[in-house]
SEDOVO-31758 format. One record per residue (C-alpha): chain; x, y, z. Coordinates in nm, 4 decimals. Each point is the difference from the previous one (the first is absolute). Example, Ala and Ser with C-alpha at 12.3 -4.5 7.8 and 13.67 -1.06 7.14 Angstrom:
<atom><chain>A</chain><x>1.2300</x><y>-0.4500</y><z>0.7800</z></atom>
<atom><chain>A</chain><x>0.1370</x><y>0.3440</y><z>-0.0660</z></atom>
//
This chain:
<atom><chain>A</chain><x>-10.3532</x><y>-5.5814</y><z>14.3922</z></atom>
<atom><chain>A</chain><x>-0.1436</x><y>-0.0743</y><z>0.3432</z></atom>
<atom><chain>A</chain><x>0.3358</x><y>0.1582</y><z>0.1536</z></atom>
<atom><chain>A</chain><x>-0.0994</x><y>0.3435</y><z>-0.1901</z></atom>
<atom><chain>A</chain><x>-0.3294</x><y>-0.0378</y><z>0.0908</z></atom>
<atom><chain>A</chain><x>0.0958</x><y>-0.0561</y><z>0.3697</z></atom>
<atom><chain>A</chain><x>0.2210</x><y>0.2912</y><z>0.0137</z></atom>
<atom><chain>A</chain><x>-0.0449</x><y>0.2472</y><z>0.2444</z></atom>
<atom><chain>A</chain><x>0.1912</x><y>0.2827</y><z>-0.1504</z></atom>
<atom><chain>A</chain><x>0.0299</x><y>0.1869</y><z>-0.3258</z></atom>
<atom><chain>A</chain><x>0.3546</x><y>-0.0749</y><z>-0.0422</z></atom>
<atom><chain>A</chain><x>0.0094</x><y>-0.3290</y><z>0.0852</z></atom>
<atom><chain>A</chain><x>-0.2548</x><y>-0.0614</y><z>-0.2600</z></atom>
<atom><chain>A</chain><x>0.1896</x><y>0.1567</y><z>-0.2269</z></atom>
<atom><chain>A</chain><x>0.2981</x><y>-0.1615</y><z>0.0001</z></atom>
<atom><chain>A</chain><x>-0.1704</x><y>-0.3273</y><z>0.0640</z></atom>
<atom><chain>A</chain><x>-0.1827</x><y>0.0860</y><z>-0.3541</z></atom>
<atom><chain>A</chain><x>0.3330</x><y>0.0828</y><z>-0.1026</z></atom>
<atom><chain>A</chain><x>0.1406</x><y>-0.3646</y><z>0.0323</z></atom>
<atom><chain>A</chain><x>-0.2804</x><y>-0.1754</y><z>-0.1238</z></atom>
<atom><chain>A</chain><x>0.0363</x><y>0.2389</y><z>-0.3410</z></atom>
<atom><chain>A</chain><x>0.3788</x><y>-0.1372</y><z>0.0162</z></atom>
<atom><chain>A</chain><x>-0.1039</x><y>-0.3160</y><z>0.0275</z></atom>
<atom><chain>A</chain><x>-0.3045</x><y>-0.0063</y><z>-0.2949</z></atom>
<atom><chain>A</chain><x>0.2362</x><y>0.1337</y><z>-0.2433</z></atom>
<atom><chain>A</chain><x>0.3590</x><y>-0.1311</y><z>0.0490</z></atom>
<atom><chain>A</chain><x>0.2855</x><y>0.1125</y><z>-0.2324</z></atom>
<atom><chain>A</chain><x>-0.2061</x><y>0.2488</y><z>-0.1877</z></atom>
<atom><chain>A</chain><x>0.2393</x><y>0.2692</y><z>0.0807</z></atom>
<atom><chain>A</chain><x>-0.2048</x><y>0.3147</y><z>-0.1303</z></atom>
<atom><chain>A</chain><x>-0.3258</x><y>-0.1479</y><z>0.2197</z></atom>
<atom><chain>A</chain><x>0.2612</x><y>-0.0331</y><z>0.2756</z></atom>
<atom><chain>A</chain><x>0.0959</x><y>0.3723</y><z>-0.0042</z></atom>
<atom><chain>A</chain><x>-0.3718</x><y>0.1528</y><z>-0.0146</z></atom>
<atom><chain>A</chain><x>-0.0415</x><y>-0.2348</y><z>0.3166</z></atom>
<atom><chain>A</chain><x>0.3429</x><y>0.1466</y><z>0.1611</z></atom>
<atom><chain>A</chain><x>-0.1164</x><y>0.3378</y><z>-0.0522</z></atom>
<atom><chain>A</chain><x>-0.2832</x><y>-0.0284</y><z>0.2394</z></atom>
<atom><chain>A</chain><x>0.0765</x><y>0.2003</y><z>0.2443</z></atom>
<atom><chain>A</chain><x>-0.0842</x><y>0.0442</y><z>0.3701</z></atom>
<atom><chain>A</chain><x>-0.2637</x><y>0.2909</y><z>-0.1352</z></atom>
<atom><chain>A</chain><x>-0.1684</x><y>0.1938</y><z>0.2766</z></atom>
<atom><chain>A</chain><x>0.0670</x><y>-0.2209</y><z>0.2685</z></atom>
<atom><chain>A</chain><x>0.2316</x><y>0.2278</y><z>0.2506</z></atom>
<atom><chain>A</chain><x>0.0548</x><y>0.0386</y><z>0.3695</z></atom>
<atom><chain>A</chain><x>-0.1975</x><y>0.2373</y><z>0.2047</z></atom>
<atom><chain>A</chain><x>0.1106</x><y>0.1896</y><z>0.2769</z></atom>
<atom><chain>A</chain><x>-0.2452</x><y>0.0313</y><z>0.2680</z></atom>
<atom><chain>A</chain><x>0.0752</x><y>0.1137</y><z>0.3470</z></atom>
<atom><chain>A</chain><x>-0.0449</x><y>-0.1912</y><z>0.3040</z></atom>
<atom><chain>A</chain><x>-0.2979</x><y>0.0909</y><z>0.2130</z></atom>
<atom><chain>A</chain><x>0.0595</x><y>0.3028</y><z>0.2145</z></atom>
<atom><chain>A</chain><x>-0.2306</x><y>0.0927</y><z>0.2968</z></atom>
<atom><chain>A</chain><x>0.0902</x><y>0.3420</y><z>-0.0175</z></atom>
<atom><chain>A</chain><x>-0.0286</x><y>0.0521</y><z>-0.3684</z></atom>
<atom><chain>A</chain><x>-0.3747</x><y>0.1491</y><z>-0.0631</z></atom>
<atom><chain>A</chain><x>0.0035</x><y>-0.1744</y><z>-0.3719</z></atom>
<atom><chain>A</chain><x>0.0761</x><y>-0.3169</y><z>0.1568</z></atom>
<atom><chain>A</chain><x>-0.2868</x><y>0.0715</y><z>0.2869</z></atom>
<atom><chain>A</chain><x>-0.2486</x><y>0.1044</y><z>-0.2677</z></atom>
<atom><chain>A</chain><x>0.1085</x><y>-0.3120</y><z>-0.1870</z></atom>
<atom><chain>A</chain><x>-0.0553</x><y>-0.2306</y><z>0.2769</z></atom>
<atom><chain>A</chain><x>-0.3576</x><y>0.1701</y><z>0.0821</z></atom>
<atom><chain>A</chain><x>-0.1014</x><y>-0.0669</y><z>-0.3643</z></atom>
<atom><chain>A</chain><x>0.0696</x><y>-0.3565</y><z>0.0412</z></atom>
<atom><chain>A</chain><x>-0.1769</x><y>-0.0821</y><z>0.3011</z></atom>
<atom><chain>A</chain><x>-0.3093</x><y>0.1708</y><z>-0.1175</z></atom>
<atom><chain>A</chain><x>0.0432</x><y>-0.1754</y><z>-0.3008</z></atom>
<atom><chain>A</chain><x>0.0402</x><y>-0.3182</y><z>0.1671</z></atom>
<atom><chain>A</chain><x>-0.3213</x><y>0.0861</y><z>0.2362</z></atom>
<atom><chain>A</chain><x>-0.1921</x><y>0.0762</y><z>-0.3519</z></atom>
<atom><chain>A</chain><x>0.1052</x><y>-0.2999</y><z>-0.1507</z></atom>
<atom><chain>A</chain><x>-0.1087</x><y>-0.2199</y><z>0.2459</z></atom>
<atom><chain>A</chain><x>-0.3395</x><y>0.1515</y><z>0.0811</z></atom>
<atom><chain>A</chain><x>-0.0612</x><y>-0.0406</y><z>-0.3665</z></atom>
<atom><chain>A</chain><x>0.0649</x><y>-0.3568</y><z>-0.0125</z></atom>
<atom><chain>A</chain><x>-0.1950</x><y>-0.0769</y><z>0.3287</z></atom>
<atom><chain>A</chain><x>-0.2988</x><y>0.2120</y><z>-0.1395</z></atom>
<atom><chain>A</chain><x>0.0337</x><y>-0.1554</y><z>-0.3330</z></atom>
<atom><chain>A</chain><x>0.1420</x><y>-0.3749</y><z>0.0112</z></atom>
<atom><chain>A</chain><x>0.0529</x><y>-0.1993</y><z>-0.2844</z></atom>
<atom><chain>A</chain><x>-0.2857</x><y>-0.1798</y><z>-0.0663</z></atom>
<atom><chain>A</chain><x>0.1562</x><y>-0.2864</y><z>-0.1812</z></atom>
<atom><chain>A</chain><x>0.3614</x><y>-0.1669</y><z>-0.0229</z></atom>
<atom><chain>A</chain><x>0.2665</x><y>0.2488</y><z>-0.1041</z></atom>
<atom><chain>A</chain><x>0.0989</x><y>-0.0892</y><z>-0.3371</z></atom>
<atom><chain>A</chain><x>0.2817</x><y>0.2090</y><z>-0.1699</z></atom>
<atom><chain>A</chain><x>-0.2589</x><y>0.1557</y><z>-0.1889</z></atom>
<atom><chain>A</chain><x>-0.2590</x><y>0.0870</y><z>0.2960</z></atom>
<atom><chain>A</chain><x>0.3124</x><y>0.1026</y><z>0.2273</z></atom>
<atom><chain>A</chain><x>0.1317</x><y>0.2716</y><z>-0.2694</z></atom>
<atom><chain>A</chain><x>-0.3603</x><y>0.1316</y><z>0.0072</z></atom>
<atom><chain>A</chain><x>-0.0113</x><y>-0.0054</y><z>0.3856</z></atom>
<atom><chain>A</chain><x>0.3305</x><y>0.1873</y><z>-0.0216</z></atom>
<atom><chain>A</chain><x>-0.1069</x><y>0.2785</y><z>-0.2501</z></atom>
<atom><chain>A</chain><x>-0.3089</x><y>0.0175</y><z>0.2490</z></atom>
<atom><chain>A</chain><x>0.2505</x><y>0.0866</y><z>0.2833</z></atom>
<atom><chain>A</chain><x>0.2103</x><y>0.1981</y><z>-0.2008</z></atom>
<atom><chain>A</chain><x>-0.2936</x><y>0.2397</y><z>-0.1029</z></atom>
<atom><chain>A</chain><x>-0.0962</x><y>-0.0071</y><z>0.3613</z></atom>
<atom><chain>A</chain><x>0.3468</x><y>0.1665</y><z>0.0931</z></atom>
<atom><chain>A</chain><x>0.0649</x><y>0.2268</y><z>-0.2987</z></atom>
<atom><chain>A</chain><x>0.0218</x><y>0.3016</y><z>0.2525</z></atom>
<atom><chain>A</chain><x>0.2773</x><y>-0.1828</y><z>0.2550</z></atom>
<atom><chain>A</chain><x>0.1588</x><y>-0.1202</y><z>-0.3352</z></atom>
<atom><chain>A</chain><x>0.0286</x><y>0.3216</y><z>-0.1783</z></atom>
<atom><chain>A</chain><x>0.1286</x><y>0.1504</y><z>0.3607</z></atom>
<atom><chain>A</chain><x>0.2444</x><y>-0.2824</y><z>0.0259</z></atom>
<atom><chain>A</chain><x>0.1409</x><y>0.0067</y><z>-0.3487</z></atom>
<atom><chain>A</chain><x>0.0629</x><y>0.4174</y><z>0.0498</z></atom>
<atom><chain>A</chain><x>0.1954</x><y>-0.0866</y><z>0.3171</z></atom>
<atom><chain>A</chain><x>0.1892</x><y>-0.2809</y><z>-0.1387</z></atom>
<atom><chain>A</chain><x>0.1083</x><y>0.2328</y><z>-0.2858</z></atom>
<atom><chain>A</chain><x>0.1257</x><y>0.2735</y><z>0.2578</z></atom>
<atom><chain>A</chain><x>0.2155</x><y>-0.2654</y><z>0.1584</z></atom>
<atom><chain>A</chain><x>0.1561</x><y>-0.1442</y><z>-0.3253</z></atom>
<atom><chain>A</chain><x>-0.0431</x><y>0.2839</y><z>-0.2016</z></atom>
//
């Protein structure tokens, strides 16, 4: 179970989970067939082109990214955490920063959609 929690990719987690289920239900053919039917699901490789200085969409994406980094740094400087960042407090900080960067995130999302269509 610890390996599943520590896995950093969904496909890895899914494979570790399937292995755990196989060990929990050995010899039960009906359950084994259900476990084996668990597919890779939505995981797939997405082509993302290498950065091209001459590509206007890439230039715009880089500009949004730079602005987002600057705004995030300014936000944290103006709103430093008042306590140790537990998982809950870190989550709240991430939500606050995401709200602060809503315009940049929308722009980045739109440009990424253009790139990977």
